[in-house]
matplotlib code that plots the C-alpha trace (Angstrom):
import matplotlib.pyplot as plt

x = [116.4, 115.7, 115.6, 112.8, 110.5, 107.1, 105.5, 101.8, 100.0, 96.5, 95.9, 97.0, 94.8, 91.8, 92.1, 92.6, 89.7, 91.9, 94.7, 92.3, 91.1, 94.7, 95.4, 92.6, 94.0, 97.4, 95.9, 94.0, 97.1, 99.1, 96.6, 96.5, 100.3, 100.8, 98.3, 99.6, 103.2, 103.4, 101.1, 102.9, 106.2, 105.4, 104.6, 107.8, 109.8, 108.6, 109.6, 113.1, 113.3, 112.2, 114.6, 112.7, 114.4, 111.1, 109.9, 113.2, 114.3, 111.1, 111.0, 114.6, 114.1, 111.1, 113.1, 116.2, 114.1, 112.0, 114.7, 117.1, 114.7, 113.4, 109.9, 109.1, 110.1, 107.9, 104.9, 105.4, 105.8, 102.5, 100.7, 102.1, 103.5, 101.2, 98.1, 100.1, 100.8, 97.3, 93.9, 92.8, 93.5, 95.0, 94.1, 96.7, 95.7, 96.2, 99.6, 100.9, 99.6, 101.2, 104.6, 104.8, 103.3, 105.6, 108.7, 107.7, 107.0, 110.5, 112.1, 109.7, 110.3, 114.0, 112.8, 110.6, 113.4, 115.9, 113.5, 112.6, 116.2, 117.1, 115.1, 117.1, 116.4, 116.2, 112.8, 111.3, 112.9, 111.5, 108.1, 108.3, 109.4, 106.2, 104.2, 103.7, 104.1, 106.6, 103.8, 102.4, 105.8, 106.3, 102.9, 102.8, 106.4, 108.7, 106.6, 105.3, 108.8, 110.2, 107.4, 108.3, 111.9, 110.8, 108.3, 110.8, 112.0, 108.4, 107.4, 110.3, 109.2, 105.7, 107.1, 109.0, 105.8, 104.0, 106.7, 106.8, 103.1, 104.3, 105.6, 102.0, 101.8, 103.9, 100.8, 98.5, 97.0, 95.1, 97.3, 98.6, 101.6, 99.5, 97.0, 99.9, 101.3, 97.8, 97.6, 101.2, 100.6, 97.3, 98.5, 102.2, 103.3, 105.3, 107.3, 104.2, 102.4, 105.3, 106.1, 102.6, 102.8, 106.1, 104.6, 101.6, 103.9, 106.1, 103.0, 101.9, 105.2, 106.9, 104.6, 105.2, 108.9, 108.8, 106.6, 109.2, 112.0, 109.9, 109.2, 112.8, 113.7, 111.0, 112.0, 115.7, 114.9, 112.8, 115.6, 118.1]
y = [106.3, 108.3, 112.0, 112.5, 109.9, 111.4, 110.2, 109.4, 108.3, 108.7, 105.0, 104.0, 106.6, 105.6, 102.0, 102.6, 100.2, 97.4, 98.3, 98.6, 95.0, 93.9, 95.9, 94.1, 90.8, 91.8, 92.9, 89.6, 87.5, 89.6, 89.2, 85.4, 85.1, 87.2, 85.2, 81.8, 82.8, 84.3, 81.7, 78.7, 80.4, 80.6, 76.9, 76.0, 78.4, 76.7, 73.4, 74.7, 75.7, 72.3, 69.9, 66.9, 65.6, 64.3, 67.9, 69.8, 67.7, 68.1, 71.8, 72.2, 70.3, 72.5, 75.7, 74.6, 73.4, 76.5, 79.0, 77.5, 77.2, 80.1, 81.3, 81.5, 77.8, 76.9, 78.7, 77.1, 73.7, 74.0, 75.2, 72.8, 69.8, 69.3, 68.6, 65.9, 64.2, 64.7, 64.3, 67.9, 71.3, 74.2, 77.8, 80.5, 82.1, 78.9, 78.2, 81.7, 81.6, 78.3, 79.2, 82.6, 81.5, 78.5, 80.4, 83.2, 80.7, 79.4, 82.8, 84.0, 80.8, 81.8, 85.3, 83.6, 81.2, 84.0, 86.1, 83.3, 82.3, 86.0, 85.8, 84.7, 81.1, 81.9, 83.5, 80.3, 78.3, 80.7, 80.4, 76.6, 76.9, 78.8, 75.8, 76.8, 74.2, 74.8, 75.8, 78.2, 79.7, 80.1, 81.7, 84.0, 84.9, 84.3, 85.0, 88.4, 89.6, 88.0, 89.4, 92.9, 92.3, 90.6, 93.3, 95.2, 92.0, 90.8, 94.1, 94.0, 90.4, 91.7, 94.3, 91.5, 89.5, 92.4, 92.7, 89.0, 89.0, 90.2, 86.7, 85.5, 87.0, 84.0, 81.8, 84.5, 85.4, 88.7, 90.9, 94.5, 93.4, 90.9, 93.7, 96.0, 93.4, 93.3, 97.1, 97.3, 94.7, 96.3, 99.9, 99.3, 101.6, 99.5, 102.5, 104.4, 101.3, 99.9, 103.4, 103.7, 100.2, 101.1, 104.3, 102.4, 100.0, 102.8, 104.7, 101.5, 100.5, 103.8, 104.5, 100.9, 101.3, 104.6, 103.0, 100.2, 102.8, 104.6, 101.3, 100.4, 103.8, 103.5, 100.0, 101.1, 104.0, 101.8, 99.2, 101.8]
z = [77.1, 74.0, 75.0, 72.5, 74.1, 74.8, 78.0, 77.7, 80.8, 79.4, 78.4, 81.9, 83.7, 81.4, 82.7, 86.4, 87.0, 85.6, 87.9, 90.8, 90.2, 90.3, 93.4, 95.2, 94.1, 95.5, 98.8, 99.0, 98.4, 100.8, 103.6, 103.1, 103.0, 106.1, 108.2, 107.0, 106.9, 110.3, 111.9, 110.5, 111.2, 114.9, 115.0, 113.1, 115.2, 118.4, 116.8, 116.1, 119.7, 120.9, 122.5, 121.2, 118.1, 116.7, 116.6, 116.0, 113.0, 110.8, 111.7, 110.7, 107.4, 106.6, 107.3, 105.3, 102.3, 101.9, 102.7, 100.1, 97.1, 95.1, 95.8, 92.1, 91.6, 94.6, 93.1, 89.7, 91.3, 93.2, 90.1, 87.5, 89.3, 92.2, 90.0, 88.3, 91.6, 93.2, 91.6, 91.7, 90.1, 92.0, 91.3, 90.7, 94.0, 95.9, 94.2, 94.8, 98.4, 99.1, 97.7, 99.3, 102.7, 103.1, 102.1, 104.5, 107.3, 107.0, 107.3, 110.0, 112.0, 112.3, 113.6, 116.2, 117.2, 117.5, 119.5, 121.9, 122.5, 123.2, 126.4, 129.5, 130.2, 133.9, 133.4, 132.0, 134.8, 137.4, 135.9, 136.1, 139.7, 140.4, 139.1, 135.4, 132.7, 129.9, 127.6, 130.1, 130.7, 127.0, 126.4, 129.5, 130.1, 127.1, 124.0, 125.1, 125.7, 122.5, 120.3, 121.4, 120.2, 117.0, 115.9, 113.7, 112.0, 111.5, 110.0, 107.6, 106.7, 106.0, 103.6, 101.8, 101.5, 99.9, 97.3, 96.7, 95.6, 92.2, 91.6, 91.4, 87.9, 86.8, 87.1, 85.7, 89.0, 88.7, 90.8, 90.1, 88.0, 85.9, 85.2, 84.3, 81.9, 80.2, 79.8, 78.6, 75.9, 74.8, 74.7, 73.9, 76.7, 79.2, 80.5, 81.7, 82.9, 85.0, 86.3, 87.6, 89.2, 90.8, 92.2, 93.6, 95.4, 96.7, 98.1, 99.8, 101.3, 102.1, 105.1, 106.4, 106.1, 108.0, 110.7, 111.0, 111.5, 114.1, 115.9, 116.0, 117.4, 120.0, 121.1, 121.2, 123.5, 125.8, 126.0, 126.9]

ax = plt.figure().add_subplot(projection="3d")
ax.plot(x, y, z, "-o")
ax.set_aspect("equal")
plt.show()
């Protein structure tokens, strides 16, 4: 960078309302993707754990497809290609939510599957011996223990989802990055604008990262 460059954050600070509108859009998209991604991920993860091929194979195909294709490509496909195939338009929010949620569901499904399979099978067998169905044993015995082990990984996944919301700007969704692009183009100050956006993301994510570390240490002590 030119050592003589003079930083000027005044245009950015004068338009904080524009960035605030983008921040609200980012939080809205994040909330949708966390709920859909983790919820669908649990269903797919249970499917991956199933012994029935009619359930296991579709769940595996879903995971492999969405884990091995870029999120940005998925968002663009939902926004530009899906309306060509189906007789309706899709909003930028819906396209971004679909792409990020389905991709996150594929990754979180593997977290769920790994957590479930980390529990000793004997516990589920003992529950069934007591008269529980397989579903009851999963819900009452296996999942509560597995979720405790999965919490750090799921928290990290949530952090990744928050960062992936920036990809929504590719379809002009009004998020923090999209609003930053607007300000940078109007005021010709990309360095200051993107610096502020980076700081905002850091301030949002740093406490979550530290909470994840604390959770991992706490779970590690309790398992000792």
